[in-house]
KEKE-3310 file (N, C-alpha, C; in steps of 0.2 Angstrom, whole numbers, plus 5000, padded with zeros to 4 digits):
npx = (5434:5431:5423:5414:5408:5413:5410:5420:5420:5430:5442:5456:5466:5472:5461:5452:5459:5468:5457:5453:5463:5465:5454:5455:5467:5461:5454:5442:5431:5435:5427:5433:5432:5435:5439:5449:5455:5470:5474:5466:5470:5483:5480:5473:5484:5494:5486:5484:5497:5502:5494:5490:5479:5467:5454:5449:5441:5438:5430:5425:5419:5414:5409:5403:5393:5377:5372:5383:5385:5373:5377:5387:5381:5373:5382:5389:5378:5375:5387:5388:5383:5380:5382:5389:5393:5393:5403:5403:5413:5420:5424:5425:5435:5435:5442:5457:5465:5453:5449:5442:5433:5415:5408:5398:5390:5390:5377:5371:5371:5377:5395:5401:5390:5384:5394:5398:5387:5375:5378:5381:5370:5361:5368:5367:5353:5351:5358:5352:5343:5351:5360:5350:5346:5357:5359:5363:5369:5379:5379:5390:5393:5406:5408:5410:5416:5414:5401:5387:5371:5358:5351:5337:5331:5342:5349:5359:5368:5369:5370:5382:5393:5405:5420:5421:5408:5400:5405:5404:5390:5387:5391:5383:5372:5375:5375:5362:5353:5358:5353:5340:5338:5342:5330:5320:5325:5324:5322:5326:5339:5349:5361:5364:5376:5386:5401:5415:5431:5443:5453:5460:5469:5484:5480:5478:5469:5469:5483:5485:5477:5477:5490:5496:5495:5484:5478:5483:5483:5480:5472:5460:5457:5456:5445:5435:5434:5430:5417:5412:5414:5415:5409:5403:5395:5383:5370:5369:5363:5359:5367:5380:5397:5411:5427:5430:5421:5403:5395:5387:5378:5377:5362:5352:5351:5344:5331:5315:5306:5316:5323:5314:5312:5324:5326:5315:5320:5331:5327:5320:5331:5340:5332:5332:5326:5313:5312:5301:5294:5293:5278:5279)
npy = (5498:5490:5481:5492:5504:5519:5535:5548:5565:5575:5570:5570:5578:5589:5590:5580:5571:5567:5562:5551:5543:5539:5533:5522:5517:5511:5500:5502:5502:5512:5524:5535:5551:5563:5575:5574:5563:5557:5562:5556:5542:5543:5546:5535:5525:5530:5530:5516:5512:5517:5512:5498:5494:5487:5489:5501:5513:5522:5538:5548:5565:5581:5593:5605:5602:5597:5586:5578:5575:5568:5557:5552:5547:5537:5528:5524:5518:5508:5500:5497:5488:5494:5509:5517:5528:5545:5557:5574:5583:5589:5605:5623:5637:5654:5662:5663:5646:5646:5658:5675:5682:5683:5668:5656:5640:5626:5623:5636:5642:5651:5649:5645:5642:5632:5622:5619:5618:5614:5603:5594:5593:5587:5574:5569:5567:5558:5547:5543:5532:5521:5523:5524:5511:5505:5507:5507:5523:5537:5554:5567:5584:5594:5609:5626:5639:5651:5660:5665:5673:5668:5678:5677:5684:5686:5674:5669:5679:5691:5704:5715:5706:5695:5684:5680:5681:5674:5660:5660:5661:5648:5639:5640:5636:5624:5619:5622:5614:5602:5602:5602:5590:5581:5581:5576:5564:5557:5542:5533:5528:5534:5548:5565:5577:5592:5601:5612:5608:5613:5627:5637:5626:5619:5618:5618:5628:5637:5641:5646:5657:5663:5662:5656:5645:5639:5629:5612:5599:5587:5589:5593:5582:5572:5578:5577:5562:5559:5562:5554:5541:5539:5529:5535:5545:5539:5542:5555:5569:5581:5592:5605:5607:5614:5609:5598:5600:5603:5616:5632:5636:5650:5659:5659:5645:5639:5643:5638:5643:5648:5637:5629:5637:5636:5622:5620:5628:5622:5609:5614:5619:5608:5597:5586:5571:5573:5572:5568:5578:5575:5576:5590)
npz = (5664:5654:5642:5640:5629:5621:5614:5608:5603:5593:5595:5590:5595:5609:5623:5619:5613:5624:5634:5626:5627:5639:5642:5634:5640:5651:5645:5639:5625:5612:5603:5590:5585:5572:5560:5550:5540:5540:5553:5561:5558:5563:5577:5581:5580:5588:5600:5602:5603:5615:5624:5621:5618:5608:5604:5596:5586:5572:5566:5553:5551:5548:5558:5555:5545:5545:5538:5538:5551:5553:5545:5552:5565:5560:5555:5566:5573:5564:5566:5580:5595:5606:5615:5628:5633:5628:5624:5622:5614:5604:5596:5592:5596:5603:5595:5586:5582:5571:5566:5568:5563:5559:5553:5543:5544:5533:5532:5534:5547:5560:5562:5576:5584:5577:5576:5589:5597:5588:5581:5591:5598:5588:5586:5598:5599:5588:5592:5604:5604:5604:5614:5626:5625:5630:5643:5661:5656:5651:5645:5642:5641:5636:5641:5645:5657:5652:5648:5639:5639:5628:5614:5608:5597:5590:5587:5578:5578:5570:5572:5580:5581:5589:5591:5605:5611:5603:5605:5619:5620:5613:5622:5633:5627:5625:5639:5644:5635:5639:5652:5650:5643:5652:5660:5652:5650:5663:5673:5663:5665:5659:5662:5661:5660:5661:5659:5664:5659:5663:5666:5652:5646:5640:5625:5607:5603:5614:5615:5603:5603:5616:5621:5632:5646:5660:5669:5669:5655:5659:5671:5666:5658:5668:5675:5665:5662:5674:5675:5666:5670:5684:5698:5709:5703:5698:5699:5697:5688:5676:5679:5682:5681:5688:5684:5695:5703:5709:5701:5697:5683:5670:5673:5664:5661:5668:5667:5663:5652:5643:5641:5634:5622:5617:5614:5605:5595:5591:5587:5575:5567:5566:5562:5570:5578:5590:5608:5620:5633:5649:5661:5671)
capx = (5429:5432:5416:5410:5409:5413:5411:5423:5421:5435:5447:5462:5470:5469:5457:5449:5464:5469:5452:5452:5468:5464:5449:5458:5471:5456:5452:5436:5431:5434:5425:5437:5429:5438:5437:5454:5457:5476:5475:5462:5473:5489:5478:5472:5490:5497:5484:5486:5505:5503:5489:5490:5471:5466:5447:5448:5438:5439:5425:5426:5414:5414:5403:5399:5389:5373:5371:5389:5383:5369:5379:5391:5376:5371:5387:5390:5372:5376:5393:5389:5376:5379:5386:5388:5394:5395:5407:5402:5419:5423:5421:5430:5436:5433:5447:5463:5466:5448:5447:5438:5427:5409:5407:5393:5391:5387:5368:5370:5370:5383:5399:5402:5383:5383:5399:5399:5380:5370:5380:5380:5362:5359:5372:5365:5346:5351:5361:5349:5340:5356:5362:5345:5347:5362:5359:5366:5374:5380:5381:5394:5395:5412:5406:5415:5413:5414:5394:5383:5364:5357:5347:5333:5329:5348:5354:5365:5373:5370:5372:5386:5396:5411:5420:5420:5401:5398:5408:5400:5383:5386:5393:5378:5367:5376:5373:5355:5350:5359:5349:5333:5338:5341:5323:5317:5328:5324:5320:5329:5345:5354:5362:5366:5379:5391:5407:5421:5435:5449:5454:5466:5473:5488:5477:5480:5465:5471:5489:5484:5473:5479:5497:5498:5490:5483:5477:5486:5478:5478:5468:5454:5456:5453:5438:5429:5434:5427:5410:5410:5415:5415:5402:5399:5390:5379:5363:5369:5360:5356:5371:5385:5403:5417:5432:5427:5416:5397:5394:5380:5379:5373:5354:5347:5351:5338:5324:5310:5304:5322:5324:5309:5313:5331:5324:5311:5324:5336:5324:5319:5337:5344:5328:5332:5320:5311:5312:5295:5295:5288:5275:5284)
capy = (5500:5484:5480:5498:5507:5526:5539:5554:5569:5580:5565:5569:5583:5592:5587:5574:5565:5565:5559:5545:5539:5538:5528:5516:5513:5508:5495:5503:5502:5520:5527:5541:5556:5568:5578:5574:5555:5556:5563:5550:5537:5543:5546:5528:5522:5532:5528:5509:5510:5520:5508:5491:5493:5486:5491:5508:5514:5530:5540:5555:5570:5589:5595:5611:5600:5593:5579:5572:5572:5563:5551:5549:5544:5531:5523:5522:5514:5502:5496:5495:5487:5497:5516:5517:5535:5550:5564:5578:5588:5594:5613:5628:5642:5661:5666:5658:5646:5646:5665:5679:5685:5680:5664:5651:5633:5623:5624:5643:5644:5655:5644:5642:5640:5627:5616:5618:5616:5611:5596:5589:5591:5582:5569:5565:5564:5552:5541:5541:5525:5517:5525:5522:5503:5503:5510:5513:5526:5544:5559:5572:5589:5598:5616:5631:5644:5657:5659:5672:5671:5668:5682:5673:5688:5687:5669:5669:5685:5695:5710:5714:5700:5693:5677:5678:5681:5667:5654:5660:5658:5641:5634:5641:5632:5616:5617:5623:5609:5596:5601:5600:5583:5576:5580:5571:5556:5554:5536:5529:5526:5539:5554:5570:5582:5597:5604:5617:5604:5617:5634:5639:5621:5620:5615:5622:5634:5641:5643:5651:5664:5666:5661:5654:5640:5640:5622:5605:5595:5581:5592:5593:5575:5569:5580:5574:5556:5557:5563:5548:5534:5539:5526:5539:5549:5535:5544:5563:5571:5589:5597:5608:5606:5618:5605:5592:5603:5605:5623:5635:5640:5656:5659:5657:5639:5636:5646:5634:5646:5648:5630:5626:5640:5633:5616:5620:5630:5616:5604:5617:5620:5602:5590:5581:5568:5575:5568:5569:5581:5573:5581:5593)
capz = (5658:5649:5640:5639:5622:5623:5609:5610:5597:5593:5598:5588:5598:5615:5628:5617:5613:5631:5636:5623:5628:5647:5642:5631:5645:5656:5642:5635:5618:5611:5596:5590:5580:5569:5553:5546:5540:5542:5560:5564:5558:5568:5584:5583:5580:5594:5607:5602:5605:5621:5629:5620:5617:5600:5603:5593:5579:5569:5562:5551:5550:5548:5561:5552:5540:5548:5534:5539:5558:5552:5543:5558:5569:5556:5554:5573:5574:5560:5568:5586:5597:5612:5617:5635:5636:5623:5626:5616:5616:5598:5596:5591:5601:5602:5589:5582:5573:5568:5565:5573:5560:5559:5547:5543:5543:5528:5533:5535:5554:5563:5564:5583:5587:5573:5577:5597:5599:5585:5580:5597:5599:5583:5586:5603:5598:5584:5595:5609:5606:5605:5621:5631:5625:5633:5650:5663:5652:5652:5641:5645:5637:5637:5640:5648:5662:5647:5646:5638:5637:5621:5612:5604:5592:5586:5589:5574:5580:5563:5574:5586:5582:5592:5593:5611:5611:5599:5609:5626:5619:5610:5628:5637:5624:5628:5646:5644:5632:5643:5658:5648:5641:5658:5663:5647:5651:5669:5674:5658:5666:5656:5664:5656:5664:5657:5664:5663:5661:5666:5662:5648:5646:5634:5619:5601:5602:5619:5613:5597:5604:5622:5621:5638:5649:5668:5671:5664:5651:5664:5675:5661:5657:5674:5677:5660:5663:5680:5674:5661:5673:5691:5700:5714:5699:5694:5699:5696:5681:5675:5684:5678:5685:5687:5685:5698:5708:5705:5702:5694:5677:5670:5676:5658:5659:5673:5665:5659:5646:5638:5639:5629:5617:5614:5612:5599:5590:5589:5583:5568:5564:5564:5560:5575:5583:5597:5614:5623:5639:5654:5664:5676)
cpx = (5429:5424:5412:5413:5408:5415:5415:5424:5426:5441:5455:5467:5468:5466:5454:5454:5466:5463:5452:5458:5468:5459:5451:5463:5467:5452:5445:5438:5430:5433:5429:5435:5434:5436:5443:5456:5464:5477:5472:5466:5480:5487:5477:5479:5493:5493:5484:5493:5505:5498:5488:5483:5470:5458:5446:5445:5437:5433:5425:5420:5415:5408:5399:5395:5384:5372:5377:5387:5378:5372:5383:5386:5375:5376:5389:5384:5373:5382:5392:5382:5375:5384:5384:5389:5397:5398:5408:5408:5421:5419:5427:5430:5433:5437:5451:5463:5460:5445:5441:5433:5420:5409:5400:5395:5389:5380:5367:5369:5377:5388:5399:5396:5383:5388:5398:5392:5376:5372:5380:5374:5359:5362:5368:5357:5346:5354:5358:5346:5345:5359:5357:5345:5353:5364:5360:5371:5374:5382:5385:5396:5401:5410:5412:5411:5412:5406:5391:5376:5362:5351:5342:5330:5335:5352:5360:5369:5374:5371:5376:5390:5403:5413:5419:5413:5398:5400:5404:5393:5382:5387:5387:5372:5368:5373:5365:5351:5352:5355:5342:5333:5339:5334:5320:5318:5327:5320:5322:5336:5352:5355:5365:5370:5385:5396:5412:5426:5441:5449:5460:5471:5477:5486:5479:5476:5467:5478:5489:5482:5475:5487:5500:5493:5490:5483:5481:5481:5475:5473:5460:5452:5453:5446:5433:5429:5429:5419:5407:5410:5414:5408:5398:5394:5384:5372:5363:5367:5358:5361:5377:5391:5409:5424:5428:5423:5409:5397:5387:5382:5376:5365:5350:5346:5345:5331:5321:5308:5310:5324:5320:5310:5320:5329:5320:5315:5329:5333:5322:5326:5341:5339:5329:5326:5319:5311:5306:5297:5290:5284:5278:5279)
cpy = (5496:5482:5487:5502:5516:5530:5546:5558:5573:5576:5565:5575:5586:5588:5580:5568:5563:5561:5552:5540:5536:5532:5522:5513:5510:5503:5496:5503:5509:5521:5534:5545:5561:5570:5577:5566:5553:5557:5558:5544:5537:5544:5539:5524:5523:5530:5519:5508:5512:5514:5501:5490:5492:5488:5499:5508:5520:5531:5547:5559:5576:5591:5601:5609:5595:5586:5575:5571:5567:5556:5547:5545:5537:5527:5520:5516:5506:5497:5494:5493:5491:5504:5517:5524:5539:5556:5568:5584:5592:5601:5617:5634:5649:5665:5661:5651:5645:5653:5669:5683:5680:5675:5660:5645:5631:5624:5631:5646:5647:5648:5640:5639:5632:5620:5615:5617:5612:5604:5592:5587:5587:5576:5565:5562:5559:5547:5539:5535:5520:5518:5522:5514:5500:5505:5504:5516:5533:5548:5565:5577:5593:5605:5621:5636:5650:5655:5665:5670:5672:5674:5679:5677:5688:5681:5667:5675:5689:5701:5710:5708:5700:5687:5675:5677:5675:5661:5654:5658:5651:5636:5635:5637:5625:5614:5618:5616:5602:5596:5600:5592:5578:5575:5575:5564:5553:5548:5531:5525:5530:5545:5558:5575:5586:5599:5608:5612:5608:5623:5634:5632:5622:5616:5620:5628:5638:5644:5648:5658:5666:5667:5658:5649:5642:5633:5618:5603:5589:5584:5591:5586:5572:5571:5577:5567:5554:5557:5557:5541:5534:5535:5530:5544:5545:5538:5552:5564:5578:5593:5600:5608:5611:5612:5598:5594:5604:5612:5625:5638:5646:5655:5657:5650:5636:5639:5642:5637:5646:5641:5628:5630:5637:5626:5615:5623:5625:5611:5606:5617:5614:5596:5585:5578:5571:5570:5570:5573:5578:5578:5583:5595)
cpz = (5653:5648:5638:5632:5623:5616:5611:5604:5598:5596:5596:5591:5605:5619:5626:5616:5620:5635:5633:5625:5635:5647:5639:5635:5650:5652:5639:5628:5616:5603:5595:5584:5578:5562:5548:5547:5543:5550:5564:5565:5563:5576:5586:5584:5586:5601:5608:5605:5612:5627:5627:5618:5610:5598:5601:5587:5578:5565:5559:5549:5552:5551:5559:5546:5543:5544:5536:5548:5558:5550:5549:5563:5566:5556:5561:5574:5570:5562:5575:5589:5603:5612:5623:5638:5628:5626:5621:5618:5610:5598:5593:5595:5600:5597:5585:5585:5569:5565:5569:5570:5561:5552:5548:5541:5535:5527:5533:5542:5556:5565:5571:5585:5583:5575:5585:5599:5595:5583:5585:5599:5594:5584:5592:5602:5593:5586:5601:5610:5606:5613:5626:5630:5629:5641:5655:5658:5653:5646:5645:5639:5639:5635:5642:5653:5658:5645:5643:5636:5631:5620:5607:5599:5588:5588:5585:5574:5573:5566:5580:5587:5584:5593:5600:5613:5609:5604:5616:5625:5617:5617:5632:5634:5625:5634:5647:5641:5636:5650:5656:5646:5647:5661:5659:5648:5659:5669:5668:5660:5663:5659:5659:5661:5658:5662:5660:5664:5665:5663:5659:5649:5640:5628:5613:5600:5608:5617:5608:5599:5611:5623:5627:5642:5657:5670:5667:5661:5655:5668:5672:5660:5663:5676:5672:5661:5669:5680:5670:5665:5680:5695:5705:5710:5696:5693:5699:5689:5682:5679:5679:5684:5683:5689:5689:5703:5705:5706:5699:5688:5677:5671:5670:5658:5663:5672:5661:5652:5641:5636:5633:5623:5612:5611:5605:5593:5587:5586:5575:5564:5561:5562:5564:5577:5588:5602:5618:5630:5644:5658:5670:5682)
residu = (UNK:UNK:UNK:UNK:UNK:UNK:UNK:UNK:UNK:UNK:UNK:UNK:UNK:UNK:UNK:UNK:UNK:UNK:UNK:UNK:UNK:UNK:UNK:UNK:UNK:UNK:UNK:UNK:UNK:UNK:UNK:UNK:UNK:UNK:UNK:UNK:UNK:UNK:UNK:UNK:UNK:UNK:UNK:UNK:UNK:UNK:UNK:UNK:UNK:UNK:UNK:UNK:UNK:UNK:UNK:UNK:UNK:UNK:UNK:UNK:UNK:UNK:UNK:UNK:UNK:UNK:UNK:UNK:UNK:UNK:UNK:UNK:UNK:UNK:UNK:UNK:UNK:UNK:UNK:UNK:UNK:UNK:UNK:UNK:UNK:UNK:UNK:UNK:UNK:UNK:UNK:UNK:UNK:UNK:UNK:UNK:UNK:UNK:UNK:UNK:UNK:UNK:UNK:UNK:UNK:UNK:UNK:UNK:UNK:UNK:UNK:UNK:UNK:UNK:UNK:UNK:UNK:UNK:UNK:UNK:UNK:UNK:UNK:UNK:UNK:UNK:UNK:UNK:UNK:UNK:UNK:UNK:UNK:UNK:UNK:UNK:UNK:UNK:UNK:UNK:UNK:UNK:UNK:UNK:UNK:UNK:UNK:UNK:UNK:UNK:UNK:UNK:UNK:UNK:UNK:UNK:UNK:UNK:UNK:UNK:UNK:UNK:UNK:UNK:UNK:UNK:UNK:UNK:UNK:UNK:UNK:UNK:UNK:UNK:UNK:UNK:UNK:UNK:UNK:UNK:UNK:UNK:UNK:UNK:UNK:UNK:UNK:UNK:UNK:UNK:UNK:UNK:UNK:UNK:UNK:UNK:UNK:UNK:UNK:UNK:UNK:UNK:UNK:UNK:UNK:UNK:UNK:UNK:UNK:UNK:UNK:UNK:UNK:UNK:UNK:UNK:UNK:UNK:UNK:UNK:UNK:UNK:UNK:UNK:UNK:UNK:UNK:UNK:UNK:UNK:UNK:UNK:UNK:UNK:UNK:UNK:UNK:UNK:UNK:UNK:UNK:UNK:UNK:UNK:UNK:UNK:UNK:UNK:UNK:UNK:UNK:UNK:UNK:UNK:UNK:UNK:UNK:UNK:UNK:UNK:UNK:UNK:UNK:UNK:UNK:UNK:UNK:UNK:UNK:UNK:UNK:UNK:UNK:UNK:UNK:UNK:UNK:UNK:UNK:UNK)
# end
């Protein structure tokens, strides 16, 4: 990975930290995103000590605030000439430690939809010129097997809210938009895929909410890094993976009308630049 620049969002703990360290060990230039400056500094120092890699850069932004997402994209574009891989990993779970009640983002959107989906949508759209100019390049969305169809009449879940439903809807939104984006980027040299990295890894959100783990963190790191780096996947795009095996997402992700509605809604809510759809 020497000479490759990779952005990992949510890199200060759990899966993101593990992925960032693995990529740093492979000599990549790694851009570490987080929302706490002290944890970012500690993460950078820890990864440098573990890997000997000095090509680490930190970026602070709260993804619950779209203006900070915009600022994050601008800072990265101003400081780097290339971005070969974007790993959109940052997010919040279905319950603790982020709370089970309905909350809203700085912009007034349901919090899990905002952080898990809208922030990544905007960040991707604003970084896309840099990513495309760096092709061959990859975009990887860390999603989940926990998926629920979007109700376009109540996307913000003002009725019948539950953290589980909000989380599952945000994850299906990630997968759906990734599949739509993959179609819009065909022929550019940029691939777009999403994955369920592993089940109940021993991350902070899992241990707070579930209290036990199933798969190891290393399982999730390996699955995610594979999508970002494996040469066997150079031409693979628009897919959803369950760990390291290609799988099928919830059926709404394959519905052209649902994709269009989600795409248009996302542009409206984020103000992101559009990416023209090719003739299908």
